[in-house]
N, CA, C and O atoms as CSV, one atom per row, in Angstrom:
chain,resi,resn,atom,element,x,y,z
A,1,MET,N,N,23.286,135.330,144.319
A,1,MET,CA,C,23.334,134.022,143.657
A,1,MET,C,C,22.089,133.864,142.792
A,1,MET,O,O,20.980,134.186,143.219
A,2,ILE,N,N,22.278,133.376,141.597
A,2,ILE,CA,C,21.178,133.132,140.671
A,2,ILE,C,C,20.372,131.937,141.162
A,2,ILE,O,O,20.931,130.891,141.490
A,3,LYS,N,N,19.053,132.101,141.209
A,3,LYS,CA,C,18.168,131.010,141.621
A,3,LYS,C,C,17.553,130.384,140.376
A,3,LYS,O,O,17.051,131.083,139.496
A,4,ALA,N,N,17.602,129.035,140.316
A,4,ALA,CA,C,17.150,128.342,139.109
A,4,ALA,C,C,16.371,127.076,139.435
A,4,ALA,O,O,16.534,126.467,140.493
A,5,VAL,N,N,15.525,126.709,138.492
A,5,VAL,CA,C,14.814,125.433,138.488
A,5,VAL,C,C,15.112,124.804,137.137
A,5,VAL,O,O,15.043,125.478,136.109
A,6,PHE,N,N,15.446,123.509,137.131
A,6,PHE,CA,C,15.718,122.785,135.885
A,6,PHE,C,C,14.614,121.771,135.654
A,6,PHE,O,O,14.101,121.167,136.596
A,7,ASP,N,N,14.256,121.590,134.397
A,7,ASP,CA,C,13.310,120.519,134.104
A,7,ASP,C,C,14.059,119.192,133.994
A,7,ASP,O,O,15.289,119.165,133.950
A,8,THR,N,N,13.318,118.114,133.951
A,8,THR,CA,C,13.881,116.763,133.955
A,8,THR,C,C,14.811,116.523,132.775
A,8,THR,O,O,15.829,115.845,132.918
A,9,VAL,N,N,14.481,117.059,131.632
A,9,VAL,CA,C,15.286,116.837,130.423
A,9,VAL,C,C,16.730,117.294,130.630
A,9,VAL,O,O,17.650,116.657,130.117
A,10,VAL,N,N,16.945,118.368,131.357
A,10,VAL,CA,C,18.305,118.855,131.604
A,10,VAL,C,C,19.113,117.780,132.329
A,10,VAL,O,O,20.270,117.538,131.985
A,11,PHE,N,N,18.519,117.143,133.316
A,11,PHE,CA,C,19.223,116.090,134.058
A,11,PHE,C,C,19.465,114.865,133.194
A,11,PHE,O,O,20.559,114.301,133.214
A,12,VAL,N,N,18.466,114.447,132.440
A,12,VAL,CA,C,18.603,113.270,131.591
A,12,VAL,C,C,19.690,113.491,130.544
A,12,VAL,O,O,20.544,112.630,130.335
A,13,ARG,N,N,19.652,114.642,129.893
A,13,ARG,CA,C,20.661,114.923,128.861
A,13,ARG,C,C,22.051,115.063,129.455
A,13,ARG,O,O,23.038,114.792,128.771
A,14,SER,N,N,22.153,115.480,130.711
A,14,SER,CA,C,23.476,115.571,131.347
A,14,SER,C,C,24.095,114.191,131.514
A,14,SER,O,O,25.317,114.048,131.468
A,15,LEU,N,N,23.262,113.181,131.707
A,15,LEU,CA,C,23.771,111.815,131.816
A,15,LEU,C,C,24.072,111.215,130.448
A,15,LEU,O,O,25.068,110.511,130.279
A,16,ILE,N,N,23.227,111.488,129.490
A,16,ILE,CA,C,23.442,110.957,128.148
A,16,ILE,C,C,24.675,111.591,127.522
A,16,ILE,O,O,25.443,110.913,126.838
A,17,ASN,N,N,24.869,112.882,127.748
A,17,ASN,CA,C,26.017,113.582,127.183
A,17,ASN,C,C,26.649,114.473,128.254
A,17,ASN,O,O,26.422,115.683,128.266
A,18,PRO,N,N,27.446,113.875,129.158
A,18,PRO,CA,C,28.008,114.645,130.270
A,18,PRO,C,C,28.998,115.722,129.837
A,18,PRO,O,O,29.339,116.600,130.629
A,19,HIS,N,N,29.461,115.664,128.595
A,19,HIS,CA,C,30.412,116.674,128.121
A,19,HIS,C,C,29.730,117.765,127.298
A,19,HIS,O,O,30.395,118.671,126.795
A,20,GLY,N,N,28.416,117.683,127.159
A,20,GLY,CA,C,27.657,118.699,126.442
A,20,GLY,C,C,27.225,119.816,127.370
A,20,GLY,O,O,27.646,119.879,128.525
A,21,ARG,N,N,26.376,120.705,126.852
A,21,ARG,CA,C,25.943,121.872,127.634
A,21,ARG,C,C,25.205,121.471,128.899
A,21,ARG,O,O,25.325,122.150,129.919
A,22,TRP,N,N,24.436,120.374,128.855
A,22,TRP,CA,C,23.663,119.950,130.027
A,22,TRP,C,C,24.596,119.409,131.106
A,22,TRP,O,O,24.421,119.702,132.289
A,23,GLY,N,N,25.586,118.620,130.694
A,23,GLY,CA,C,26.579,118.129,131.643
A,23,GLY,C,C,27.372,119.261,132.262
A,23,GLY,O,O,27.705,119.231,133.446
A,24,GLU,N,N,27.671,120.261,131.443
A,24,GLU,CA,C,28.398,121.421,131.964
A,24,GLU,C,C,27.581,122.118,133.054
A,24,GLU,O,O,28.120,122.500,134.092
A,25,LEU,N,N,26.289,122.280,132.814
A,25,LEU,CA,C,25.420,122.917,133.812
A,25,LEU,C,C,25.358,122.117,135.108
A,25,LEU,O,O,25.480,122.666,136.203
A,26,ILE,N,N,25.168,120.816,134.962
A,26,ILE,CA,C,24.972,119.969,136.145
A,26,ILE,C,C,26.281,119.679,136.865
A,26,ILE,O,O,26.348,119.789,138.089
A,27,PHE,N,N,27.318,119.314,136.128
A,27,PHE,CA,C,28.536,118.802,136.753
A,27,PHE,C,C,29.650,119.827,136.939
A,27,PHE,O,O,30.517,119.641,137.794
A,28,LYS,N,N,29.643,120.900,136.159
A,28,LYS,CA,C,30.756,121.851,136.255
A,28,LYS,C,C,30.353,123.201,136.823
A,28,LYS,O,O,31.144,123.838,137.518
A,29,CYS,N,N,29.139,123.647,136.540
A,29,CYS,CA,C,28.729,125.005,136.922
A,29,CYS,C,C,27.812,125.024,138.138
A,29,CYS,O,O,27.294,126.084,138.488
A,30,HIS,N,N,27.594,123.889,138.793
A,30,HIS,CA,C,26.575,123.840,139.843
A,30,HIS,C,C,26.853,124.763,141.036
A,30,HIS,O,O,25.967,124.985,141.862
A,31,ASP,N,N,28.070,125.298,141.132
A,31,ASP,CA,C,28.369,126.258,142.199
A,31,ASP,C,C,28.032,127.694,141.788
A,31,ASP,O,O,28.156,128.617,142.592
A,32,SER,N,N,27.605,127.879,140.535
A,32,SER,CA,C,27.334,129.218,140.010
A,32,SER,C,C,25.872,129.637,140.156
A,32,SER,O,O,25.515,130.769,139.831
A,33,TYR,N,N,25.043,128.746,140.634
A,33,TYR,CA,C,23.622,129.033,140.789
A,33,TYR,C,C,23.095,128.218,141.959
A,33,TYR,O,O,23.737,127.272,142.416
A,34,GLU,N,N,21.925,128.596,142.433
A,34,GLU,CA,C,21.260,127.830,143.477
A,34,GLU,C,C,20.070,127.125,142.833
A,34,GLU,O,O,19.136,127.771,142.359
A,35,LEU,N,N,20.112,125.814,142.822
A,35,LEU,CA,C,19.064,125.001,142.220
A,35,LEU,C,C,17.970,124.742,143.247
A,35,LEU,O,O,18.256,124.368,144.384
A,36,PHE,N,N,16.722,124.941,142.847
A,36,PHE,CA,C,15.579,124.659,143.710
A,36,PHE,C,C,14.800,123.482,143.150
A,36,PHE,O,O,14.680,123.328,141.935
A,37,VAL,N,N,14.276,122.657,144.037
A,37,VAL,CA,C,13.481,121.500,143.637
A,37,VAL,C,C,12.219,121.428,144.489
A,37,VAL,O,O,12.089,122.094,145.516
A,38,SER,N,N,11.306,120.603,144.024
A,38,SER,CA,C,10.093,120.297,144.781
A,38,SER,C,C,9.882,118.793,144.693
A,38,SER,O,O,10.501,118.115,143.873
A,39,LYS,N,N,9.011,118.285,145.535
A,39,LYS,CA,C,8.747,116.850,145.544
A,39,LYS,C,C,8.339,116.322,144.167
A,39,LYS,O,O,8.887,115.308,143.734
A,40,PRO,N,N,7.404,116.963,143.458
A,40,PRO,CA,C,7.029,116.428,142.141
A,40,PRO,C,C,8.190,116.411,141.137
A,40,PRO,O,O,8.278,115.515,140.298
A,41,ILE,N,N,9.074,117.403,141.229
A,41,ILE,CA,C,10.223,117.422,140.316
A,41,ILE,C,C,11.175,116.284,140.641
A,41,ILE,O,O,11.589,115.550,139.745
A,42,VAL,N,N,11.526,116.129,141.902
A,42,VAL,CA,C,12.456,115.062,142.286
A,42,VAL,C,C,11.874,113.691,141.936
A,42,VAL,O,O,12.583,112.823,141.427
A,43,GLU,N,N,10.599,113.503,142.206
A,43,GLU,CA,C,9.958,112.224,141.874
A,43,GLU,C,C,10.047,111.936,140.379
A,43,GLU,O,O,10.358,110.814,139.980
A,44,GLU,N,N,9.777,112.942,139.555
A,44,GLU,CA,C,9.848,112.719,138.111
A,44,GLU,C,C,11.272,112.442,137.651
A,44,GLU,O,O,11.492,111.542,136.840
A,45,ILE,N,N,12.237,113.193,138.151
A,45,ILE,CA,C,13.633,112.982,137.757
A,45,ILE,C,C,14.061,111.566,138.113
A,45,ILE,O,O,14.646,110.873,137.281
A,46,LEU,N,N,13.782,111.128,139.332
A,46,LEU,CA,C,14.197,109.788,139.755
A,46,LEU,C,C,13.487,108.704,138.949
A,46,LEU,O,O,14.098,107.699,138.586
A,47,GLU,N,N,12.207,108.902,138.671
A,47,GLU,CA,C,11.463,107.920,137.879
A,47,GLU,C,C,12.041,107.810,136.469
A,47,GLU,O,O,12.234,106.706,135.961
A,48,VAL,N,N,12.312,108.929,135.849
A,48,VAL,CA,C,12.844,108.928,134.485
A,48,VAL,C,C,14.259,108.350,134.449
A,48,VAL,O,O,14.586,107.570,133.555
A,49,LEU,N,N,15.091,108.724,135.406
A,49,LEU,CA,C,16.476,108.240,135.408
A,49,LEU,C,C,16.577,106.743,135.673
A,49,LEU,O,O,17.588,106.126,135.339
A,50,HIS,N,N,15.559,106.157,136.258
A,50,HIS,CA,C,15.571,104.722,136.517
A,50,HIS,C,C,14.993,103.893,135.368
A,50,HIS,O,O,14.949,102.666,135.462
A,51,ARG,N,N,14.559,104.528,134.310
A,51,ARG,CA,C,14.018,103.793,133.169
A,51,ARG,C,C,15.125,102.979,132.498
A,51,ARG,O,O,16.187,103.516,132.184
A,52,PRO,N,N,14.881,101.691,132.279
A,52,PRO,CA,C,15.918,100.827,131.692
A,52,PRO,C,C,16.403,101.286,130.323
A,52,PRO,O,O,17.579,101.127,129.997
A,53,GLU,N,N,15.512,101.850,129.523
A,53,GLU,CA,C,15.910,102.258,128.177
A,53,GLU,C,C,16.947,103.386,128.197
A,53,GLU,O,O,17.717,103.534,127.248
A,54,LEU,N,N,16.971,104.178,129.268
A,54,LEU,CA,C,17.973,105.231,129.365
A,54,LEU,C,C,19.351,104.668,129.680
A,54,LEU,O,O,20.362,105.222,129.247
A,55,GLY,N,N,19.399,103.573,130.429
A,55,GLY,CA,C,20.667,102.951,130.764
A,55,GLY,C,C,21.476,102.571,129.544
A,55,GLY,O,O,22.707,102.578,129.580
A,56,LYS,N,N,20.796,102.241,128.471
A,56,LYS,CA,C,21.475,101.868,127.230
A,56,LYS,C,C,22.154,103.065,126.579
A,56,LYS,O,O,23.097,102.894,125.806
A,57,LYS,N,N,21.690,104.268,126.880
A,57,LYS,CA,C,22.248,105.470,126.264
A,57,LYS,C,C,23.376,106.082,127.082
A,57,LYS,O,O,24.153,106.883,126.562
A,58,PHE,N,N,23.474,105.719,128.348
A,58,PHE,CA,C,24.480,106.314,129.216
A,58,PHE,C,C,25.865,105.843,128.817
A,58,PHE,O,O,26.040,104.744,128.290
A,59,ARG,N,N,26.837,106.688,129.076
A,59,ARG,CA,C,28.231,106.324,128.842
A,59,ARG,C,C,28.775,105.575,130.050
A,59,ARG,O,O,28.070,105.370,131.037
A,60,MET,N,N,30.024,105.174,129.961
A,60,MET,CA,C,30.649,104.372,131.020
A,60,MET,C,C,30.654,105.087,132.377
A,60,MET,O,O,30.566,104.430,133.414
A,61,GLU,N,N,30.753,106.388,132.384
A,61,GLU,CA,C,30.824,107.121,133.647
A,61,GLU,C,C,29.463,107.361,134.281
A,61,GLU,O,O,29.361,108.119,135.246
A,62,ARG,N,N,28.423,106.735,133.763
A,62,ARG,CA,C,27.058,107.026,134.196
A,62,ARG,C,C,26.828,106.819,135.688
A,62,ARG,O,O,26.099,107.597,136.303
A,63,ASP,N,N,27.423,105.798,136.282
A,63,ASP,CA,C,27.190,105.548,137.707
A,63,ASP,C,C,27.682,106.718,138.555
A,63,ASP,O,O,27.004,107.162,139.482
A,64,LEU,N,N,28.863,107.202,138.224
A,64,LEU,CA,C,29.416,108.334,138.950
A,64,LEU,C,C,28.562,109.569,138.737
A,64,LEU,O,O,28.276,110.297,139.688
A,65,ASP,N,N,28.151,109.815,137.506
A,65,ASP,CA,C,27.323,110.978,137.203
A,65,ASP,C,C,25.957,110.869,137.864
A,65,ASP,O,O,25.429,111.864,138.362
A,66,PHE,N,N,25.376,109.667,137.874
A,66,PHE,CA,C,24.081,109.457,138.503
A,66,PHE,C,C,24.164,109.782,139.994
A,66,PHE,O,O,23.281,110.440,140.543
A,67,GLU,N,N,25.225,109.317,140.637
A,67,GLU,CA,C,25.415,109.617,142.056
A,67,GLU,C,C,25.553,111.113,142.289
A,67,GLU,O,O,25.044,111.638,143.280
A,68,LYS,N,N,26.233,111.796,141.390
A,68,LYS,CA,C,26.409,113.245,141.525
A,68,LYS,C,C,25.054,113.953,141.407
A,68,LYS,O,O,24.781,114.902,142.142
A,69,ILE,N,N,24.210,113.490,140.481
A,69,ILE,CA,C,22.880,114.087,140.346
A,69,ILE,C,C,22.077,113.894,141.625
A,69,ILE,O,O,21.410,114.821,142.085
A,70,ILE,N,N,22.134,112.697,142.201
A,70,ILE,CA,C,21.424,112.436,143.458
A,70,ILE,C,C,21.946,113.370,144.549
A,70,ILE,O,O,21.166,113.909,145.334
A,71,GLU,N,N,23.254,113.559,144.596
A,71,GLU,CA,C,23.855,114.461,145.583
A,71,GLU,C,C,23.376,115.902,145.366
A,71,GLU,O,O,23.016,116.586,146.324
A,72,ILE,N,N,23.372,116.356,144.120
A,72,ILE,CA,C,22.930,117.719,143.811
A,72,ILE,C,C,21.466,117.905,144.199
A,72,ILE,O,O,21.106,118.917,144.801
A,73,LEU,N,N,20.621,116.931,143.854
A,73,LEU,CA,C,19.199,117.017,144.208
A,73,LEU,C,C,19.019,117.029,145.722
A,73,LEU,O,O,18.165,117.745,146.245
A,74,GLY,N,N,19.825,116.236,146.424
A,74,GLY,CA,C,19.724,116.168,147.882
A,74,GLY,C,C,20.154,117.445,148.577
A,74,GLY,O,O,19.688,117.741,149.678
A,75,GLN,N,N,21.046,118.211,147.943
A,75,GLN,CA,C,21.538,119.447,148.544
A,75,GLN,C,C,20.722,120.674,148.140
A,75,GLN,O,O,20.847,121.736,148.750
A,76,ALA,N,N,19.892,120.525,147.117
A,76,ALA,CA,C,19.117,121.661,146.614
A,76,ALA,C,C,18.035,122.056,147.614
A,76,ALA,O,O,17.402,121.192,148.221
A,77,PRO,N,N,17.823,123.350,147.786
A,77,PRO,CA,C,16.711,123.780,148.630
A,77,PRO,C,C,15.386,123.249,148.080
A,77,PRO,O,O,15.138,123.273,146.875
A,78,TYR,N,N,14.567,122.782,148.975
A,78,TYR,CA,C,13.277,122.175,148.634
A,78,TYR,C,C,12.183,123.186,148.891
A,78,TYR,O,O,12.148,123.823,149.944
A,79,VAL,N,N,11.287,123.334,147.925
A,79,VAL,CA,C,10.117,124.194,148.136
A,79,VAL,C,C,8.871,123.334,148.006
A,79,VAL,O,O,8.836,122.360,147.254
A,80,GLU,N,N,7.865,123.716,148.751
A,80,GLU,CA,C,6.609,122.982,148.703
A,80,GLU,C,C,5.620,123.714,147.814
A,80,GLU,O,O,5.344,124.900,147.995
A,81,ILE,N,N,5.099,122.978,146.857
A,81,ILE,CA,C,4.094,123.547,145.962
A,81,ILE,C,C,2.736,123.401,146.636
A,81,ILE,O,O,2.273,122.290,146.894
A,82,VAL,N,N,2.115,124.520,146.912
A,82,VAL,CA,C,0.794,124.507,147.530
A,82,VAL,C,C,-0.265,124.450,146.444
A,82,VAL,O,O,-1.244,123.709,146.539
A,83,GLU,N,N,-0.048,125.245,145.417
A,83,GLU,CA,C,-1.002,125.304,144.319
A,83,GLU,C,C,-0.220,125.273,143.013
A,83,GLU,O,O,0.704,126.062,142.816
A,84,GLU,N,N,-0.592,124.365,142.130
A,84,GLU,CA,C,0.112,124.240,140.862
A,84,GLU,C,C,-0.412,125.263,139.868
A,84,GLU,O,O,-1.619,125.471,139.744
A,85,ALA,N,N,0.510,125.893,139.166
A,85,ALA,CA,C,0.141,126.834,138.102
A,85,ALA,C,C,-0.391,126.042,136.917
A,85,ALA,O,O,0.074,124.932,136.660
A,86,PHE,N,N,-1.333,126.580,136.212
A,86,PHE,CA,C,-1.879,125.921,135.030
A,86,PHE,C,C,-1.640,126.823,133.826
A,86,PHE,O,O,-2.560,127.460,133.313
A,87,VAL,N,N,-0.386,126.862,133.390
A,87,VAL,CA,C,-0.015,127.783,132.324
A,87,VAL,C,C,0.584,127.096,131.100
A,87,VAL,O,O,0.562,127.664,130.008
A,88,SER,N,N,1.108,125.911,131.257
A,88,SER,CA,C,1.757,125.221,130.145
A,88,SER,C,C,0.737,124.496,129.277
A,88,SER,O,O,-0.312,124.062,129.752
A,89,ARG,N,N,1.066,124.376,127.997
A,89,ARG,CA,C,0.220,123.592,127.086
A,89,ARG,C,C,0.196,122.134,127.507
A,89,ARG,O,O,-0.772,121.420,127.248
A,90,ASP,N,N,1.285,121.689,128.167
A,90,ASP,CA,C,1.388,120.321,128.657
A,90,ASP,C,C,1.235,120.360,130.181
A,90,ASP,O,O,2.138,120.836,130.870
A,91,PRO,N,N,0.125,119.875,130.715
A,91,PRO,CA,C,-0.103,119.955,132.170
A,91,PRO,C,C,1.003,119.324,133.019
A,91,PRO,O,O,1.185,119.723,134.170
A,92,LYS,N,N,1.744,118.351,132.482
A,92,LYS,CA,C,2.828,117.719,133.240
A,92,LYS,C,C,3.983,118.687,133.503
A,92,LYS,O,O,4.811,118.444,134.381
A,93,ASP,N,N,4.036,119.776,132.747
A,93,ASP,CA,C,5.117,120.753,132.914
A,93,ASP,C,C,4.809,121.818,133.964
A,93,ASP,O,O,5.695,122.579,134.354
A,94,ASN,N,N,3.586,121.875,134.414
A,94,ASN,CA,C,3.193,122.923,135.360
A,94,ASN,C,C,3.958,122.849,136.681
A,94,ASN,O,O,4.125,123.867,137.352
A,95,LYS,N,N,4.419,121.673,137.056
A,95,LYS,CA,C,5.169,121.537,138.311
A,95,LYS,C,C,6.466,122.362,138.286
A,95,LYS,O,O,6.904,122.853,139.326
A,96,PHE,N,N,7.073,122.514,137.116
A,96,PHE,CA,C,8.303,123.289,137.006
A,96,PHE,C,C,8.016,124.786,137.171
A,96,PHE,O,O,8.764,125.502,137.836
A,97,VAL,N,N,6.941,125.236,136.567
A,97,VAL,CA,C,6.540,126.635,136.681
A,97,VAL,C,C,6.148,126.945,138.125
A,97,VAL,O,O,6.530,127.982,138.668
A,98,ALA,N,N,5.396,126.056,138.735
A,98,ALA,CA,C,4.961,126.262,140.120
A,98,ALA,C,C,6.154,126.279,141.074
A,98,ALA,O,O,6.204,127.092,141.997
A,99,THR,N,N,7.106,125.390,140.851
A,99,THR,CA,C,8.303,125.360,141.701
A,99,THR,C,C,9.092,126.655,141.545
A,99,THR,O,O,9.551,127.230,142.532
A,100,ALA,N,N,9.247,127.107,140.315
A,100,ALA,CA,C,9.969,128.359,140.070
A,100,ALA,C,C,9.270,129.536,140.741
A,100,ALA,O,O,9.923,130.429,141.282
A,101,GLU,N,N,7.945,129.531,140.702
A,101,GLU,CA,C,7.185,130.622,141.321
A,101,GLU,C,C,7.381,130.640,142.837
A,101,GLU,O,O,7.653,131.693,143.415
A,102,VAL,N,N,7.245,129.488,143.478
A,102,VAL,CA,C,7.399,129.420,144.935
A,102,VAL,C,C,8.832,129.760,145.344
A,102,VAL,O,O,9.048,130.436,146.351
A,103,ALA,N,N,9.806,129.296,144.570
A,103,ALA,CA,C,11.217,129.554,144.882
A,103,ALA,C,C,11.632,130.980,144.544
A,103,ALA,O,O,12.706,131.436,144.934
A,104,ARG,N,N,10.764,131.678,143.811
A,104,ARG,CA,C,11.108,133.002,143.293
A,104,ARG,C,C,12.390,132.919,142.466
A,104,ARG,O,O,13.297,133.744,142.581
A,105,ALA,N,N,12.419,131.883,141.628
A,105,ALA,CA,C,13.589,131.618,140.794
A,105,ALA,C,C,13.754,132.697,139.736
A,105,ALA,O,O,12.782,133.249,139.220
A,106,ASP,N,N,15.002,132.977,139.433
A,106,ASP,CA,C,15.310,133.907,138.352
A,106,ASP,C,C,15.092,133.241,136.994
A,106,ASP,O,O,14.670,133.878,136.028
A,107,PHE,N,N,15.394,131.929,136.947
A,107,PHE,CA,C,15.334,131.197,135.682
A,107,PHE,C,C,14.728,129.815,135.849
A,107,PHE,O,O,14.959,129.130,136.845
A,108,LEU,N,N,13.953,129.425,134.860
A,108,LEU,CA,C,13.515,128.050,134.668
A,108,LEU,C,C,14.240,127.589,133.410
A,108,LEU,O,O,14.037,128.145,132.331
A,109,VAL,N,N,15.086,126.570,133.553
A,109,VAL,CA,C,15.904,126.090,132.439
A,109,VAL,C,C,15.270,124.826,131.892
A,109,VAL,O,O,15.054,123.858,132.621
A,110,THR,N,N,14.976,124.844,130.601
A,110,THR,CA,C,14.242,123.762,129.976
A,110,THR,C,C,14.617,123.642,128.500
A,110,THR,O,O,15.149,124.580,127.906
A,111,GLU,N,N,14.339,122.507,127.931
A,111,GLU,CA,C,14.455,122.319,126.480
A,111,GLU,C,C,13.066,122.053,125.900
A,111,GLU,O,O,12.935,121.739,124.717
A,112,ASP,N,N,12.049,122.176,126.715
A,112,ASP,CA,C,10.680,121.845,126.350
A,112,ASP,C,C,9.985,123.057,125.725
A,112,ASP,O,O,9.836,124.098,126.365
A,113,GLU,N,N,9.567,122.907,124.479
A,113,GLU,CA,C,8.912,124.007,123.774
A,113,GLU,C,C,7.620,124.461,124.458
A,113,GLU,O,O,7.246,125.631,124.367
A,114,ASP,N,N,6.942,123.541,125.138
A,114,ASP,CA,C,5.715,123.916,125.847
A,114,ASP,C,C,5.992,124.925,126.953
A,114,ASP,O,O,5.114,125.708,127.316
A,115,LEU,N,N,7.211,124.912,127.493
A,115,LEU,CA,C,7.600,125.895,128.503
A,115,LEU,C,C,8.316,127.081,127.874
A,115,LEU,O,O,8.068,128.226,128.253
A,116,LEU,N,N,9.198,126.821,126.923
A,116,LEU,CA,C,9.967,127.902,126.301
A,116,LEU,C,C,9.067,128.944,125.641
A,116,LEU,O,O,9.385,130.133,125.630
A,117,VAL,N,N,7.950,128.490,125.097
A,117,VAL,CA,C,7.030,129.406,124.423
A,117,VAL,C,C,6.482,130.462,125.391
A,117,VAL,O,O,6.074,131.540,124.960
A,118,LEU,N,N,6.470,130.162,126.682
A,118,LEU,CA,C,5.988,131.123,127.675
A,118,LEU,C,C,6.944,132.309,127.817
A,118,LEU,O,O,6.506,133.439,128.030
A,119,GLY,N,N,8.249,132.050,127.699
A,119,GLY,CA,C,9.253,133.112,127.780
A,119,GLY,C,C,9.521,133.627,129.185
A,119,GLY,O,O,10.671,133.838,129.569
A,120,GLU,N,N,8.482,133.821,129.928
A,120,GLU,CA,C,8.595,134.357,131.285
A,120,GLU,C,C,7.283,134.080,132.000
A,120,GLU,O,O,6.213,134.083,131.391
A,121,TYR,N,N,7.384,133.841,133.305
A,121,TYR,CA,C,6.172,133.667,134.094
A,121,TYR,C,C,6.415,134.220,135.486
A,121,TYR,O,O,7.262,133.718,136.225
A,122,ARG,N,N,5.674,135.249,135.837
A,122,ARG,CA,C,5.719,135.870,137.161
A,122,ARG,C,C,7.145,136.134,137.654
A,122,ARG,O,O,7.506,135.804,138.783
A,123,GLY,N,N,7.930,136.732,136.777
A,123,GLY,CA,C,9.281,137.133,137.156
A,123,GLY,C,C,10.361,136.108,136.880
A,123,GLY,O,O,11.543,136.413,137.041
A,124,THR,N,N,10.000,134.909,136.472
A,124,THR,CA,C,10.979,133.868,136.155
A,124,THR,C,C,11.145,133.797,134.642
A,124,THR,O,O,10.177,133.569,133.916
A,125,LYS,N,N,12.361,133.990,134.172
A,125,LYS,CA,C,12.654,133.857,132.746
A,125,LYS,C,C,12.772,132.377,132.418
A,125,LYS,O,O,13.406,131.619,133.153
A,126,ILE,N,N,12.167,131.974,131.324
A,126,ILE,CA,C,12.184,130.572,130.909
A,126,ILE,C,C,13.061,130.479,129.675
A,126,ILE,O,O,12.708,130.969,128.602
A,127,ILE,N,N,14.220,129.836,129.850
A,127,ILE,CA,C,15.230,129.779,128.797
A,127,ILE,C,C,15.800,128.371,128.682
A,127,ILE,O,O,15.579,127.525,129.548
A,128,ASN,N,N,16.539,128.132,127.594
A,128,ASN,CA,C,17.162,126.816,127.422
A,128,ASN,C,C,18.546,126.788,128.068
A,128,ASN,O,O,19.037,127.805,128.558
A,129,ALA,N,N,19.157,125.623,128.060
A,129,ALA,CA,C,20.441,125.418,128.745
A,129,ALA,C,C,21.558,126.276,128.153
A,129,ALA,O,O,22.376,126.819,128.896
A,130,LEU,N,N,21.602,126.404,126.847
A,130,LEU,CA,C,22.645,127.207,126.215
A,130,LEU,C,C,22.525,128.674,126.633
A,130,LEU,O,O,23.529,129.329,126.915
A,131,GLU,N,N,21.303,129.181,126.671
A,131,GLU,CA,C,21.089,130.561,127.108
A,131,GLU,C,C,21.482,130.735,128.577
A,131,GLU,O,O,22.059,131.756,128.951
A,132,PHE,N,N,21.168,129.742,129.399
A,132,PHE,CA,C,21.510,129.831,130.817
A,132,PHE,C,C,23.028,129.800,131.009
A,132,PHE,O,O,23.554,130.505,131.870
A,133,LEU,N,N,23.723,129.002,130.229
A,133,LEU,CA,C,25.194,129.010,130.299
A,133,LEU,C,C,25.724,130.404,129.969
A,133,LEU,O,O,26.679,130.870,130.591
A,134,GLY,N,N,25.107,131.069,128.992
A,134,GLY,CA,C,25.494,132.444,128.664
A,134,GLY,C,C,25.274,133.393,129.826
A,134,GLY,O,O,26.109,134.257,130.094
A,135,VAL,N,N,24.154,133.238,130.515
A,135,VAL,CA,C,23.866,134.059,131.694
A,135,VAL,C,C,24.946,133.831,132.755
A,135,VAL,O,O,25.447,134.787,133.346
A,136,LEU,N,N,25.301,132.578,132.993
A,136,LEU,CA,C,26.325,132.274,133.996
A,136,LEU,C,C,27.672,132.857,133.612
A,136,LEU,O,O,28.395,133.369,134.467
A,137,ARG,N,N,28.014,132.784,132.335
A,137,ARG,CA,C,29.290,133.358,131.867
A,137,ARG,C,C,29.284,134.875,132.043
A,137,ARG,O,O,30.291,135.456,132.448
A,138,ASP,N,N,28.153,135.519,131.741
A,138,ASP,CA,C,28.053,136.977,131.893
A,138,ASP,C,C,28.182,137.383,133.351
A,138,ASP,O,O,28.711,138.453,133.652
A,139,GLN,N,N,27.702,136.534,134.262
A,139,GLN,CA,C,27.799,136.818,135.694
A,139,GLN,C,C,29.232,136.662,136.193
A,139,GLN,O,O,29.604,137.178,137.247
A,140,GLY,N,N,30.028,135.933,135.400
A,140,GLY,CA,C,31.454,135.782,135.668
A,140,GLY,C,C,31.776,134.886,136.791
A,140,GLY,O,O,32.950,134.687,137.104
């Protein structure tokens, strides 16, 4: 099973556009990979998803999709970050790299250029959602 870590943007975009590539990853393909999370990631996702300005962008099905995201996060294996990596140009992104390292994730899926520019970190490939969908399709 492919091990993955997603950044917050993947979850937010899945709610804003549940029929796009991000929604496909979160709502349709979630059985094709094992998602790993850590406390800092879950805290950030929940904080961002509760922002009132995002509610205006969600479609009518947002409540159902939001519940599904909470369910997915609750079922994901949790890893504890002991030491945060300091590799991203944006220090707020280091939690994703650190989580991927502890989880020994195959992929860190992000749309953030500060992470994508790294390309790879300690065995974890850092790619965007479209590339990850391609990986899942190739795995069949």
